[in-house]
C-alpha positions, 0 to 999 in steps of 0.5 A: 266317027269310028266307034269300037264297043267292047262288050261281053254282055253282047253274047245275049242276042236281044241286046244286040238291037242296041248296036243296030240302033247305034249304027243307024245314026248318021256318021257312026261306023260301029264295030263290036268286039265280043267273045265267043261266050261269057261263062256258060252263056254262048254267043246267041247271035253271031251276025250283025245288021248295019255294023261290024261284029268281030268275035275275039278270044277271051282269057279267064272266061267267067271271071269278072275281075280277071277276064281280058281279050289277048288280041284286043291291042291288035284289033284296035290298031287295025280299027283305029277308032275315034271312040273306044267304049269299054262296056265294063267296070273300071276296076277289072283287068279287061278295062285297064288293058283296053284303056292302056291299048287305046291310049297307045294308039296315035292319035289316041281315041276318046275312051269311055267305060260303063259301071253299075257299081252303086256301093263304094267298095274298096278293092285290094291291089292290083285292082285298086291300082287298075281302077285308079289308072282307069279313072285317071285316063278315061274321058267319060263314064256311063253309069246305070244309076244316079247312085253309081254316079255318086260312087265314082265322084266320091272315088275322084272321077272328075270328067263327065258322067252320064246316067244311061242304063247299059241296055234298054228294051226292044219295045216291039219284041217285048210287047203286050199279048194281043189279048189280056190273060184270062186264065183260072190261075193267078200266075206269079213270076220271077226270072233271074239268078237264084242267089240269096241277094235276089230274095227268091225265098221271100217270094216263096214265103209270100206266095205260100200265103196266097190261095190255092188257085195261085201258081208261081213260075221261077225261071233261073239257075244258081246255088240256092236252087236246092234250098228253094225247092226245099223251102217250097216243100216245107211250106207245102206249096211245091205242087204250085211252084214250078222251077224252070232253067234259064231261058234264052233272051228270045224266049223271055217275052213269051214267059212274061206274057204268061204272067199275071204279076212279076216280082223282083224281091231283091234284098240288100247285102253288105256288098250288094244292092240292086243295081237296076233290075232289067227284068222289071223293064222287060216285064213292064214292056210286056204290060205285066204289073210288077212288084219290086222290093225297096232294094237299091235302084228298083223303086227308081226303075218302077216309079209309079207304074208298079208296087213297092214293098219293104225288102225281106217282108214277105207279109207285105209282098203277100199283101201286094200279091193279094191286092193284085189278085183281087183287082184285075182292073188295077192289074190292067192299069198297072200294066198300061202304066208300066208299058208307058214308062218303058216307052218314055225312059227305057227303050233300046232306041232311047238308050242308043240315042243318048249314047251316040250323044255322048260319043259325039260330045267326046269327038267334038271335045277332042277336035277343040 
């Protein structure tokens, strides 16, 4: 079974572990097509282990809706895949062109797309036209959540939809430290984009209610950086809040292991709600107790392995942090439960195994 996976997300080196596990399945010959960069993120790992990795040019790099791969039709014609996996939303130009190129091959391969979209949004032409075309011609969909499944059923997609998050976690790389943290300071962490929907201002307001022995590490970049720095100054906690630029994926386990608690304080906006929260499962895999807001999919990801607070309620978040600060045994228990939940549901191997099942079902259906 020849599989071609087209993914800009795989510029992140840690994510390529999924490809190794996909290719490890008997009978799977995997080729991954990846751009040399996505936005400001360069390709972190340009070698492959057990599969073929081809770097192909990208146009309109960094534009989510308009980017595409000009040499993709030629690449697919050379590879002659049985399955084309477009790791992209169905309303994007890249997806529409990839599906069109796949359908032009003879014999035509099976085509699957991926979506995180958990809000039913309407797009203007030509994006609405491209979306309808992809929904009409794709053979299956992978989605990151049950709410995304509901969206695409409501939009008329009638073929199989499989709820499989885009990437899992490598449980060997993202693992607890050999010894539990035992520092004087209680260290709280956040990692991600510094944008309004991620609610980092709520976290800073909650942190300002904690004792002076607490510290806050914020890793990431975005347009809210200066406003967040100003808020920390205004609340007189700037000396206890450290802002760090985004880290390479390979450095993230070290970041998580330095924490006593990790917080994802996302807030719902009219056009966005939390789609998954990958940082949650990374922190959980490292044995760090997590606190998430009630936004979108975050509570489903955390389950009973962490704490949930009402989004935008900084007092409620402060109560969660205060409770963990005062109860080291509870922190340890939540850390163990989080790790166990990741091992049961969110490892790279789990995601890869379920994805190969989809590939095999598509090929079996094609052979009937």
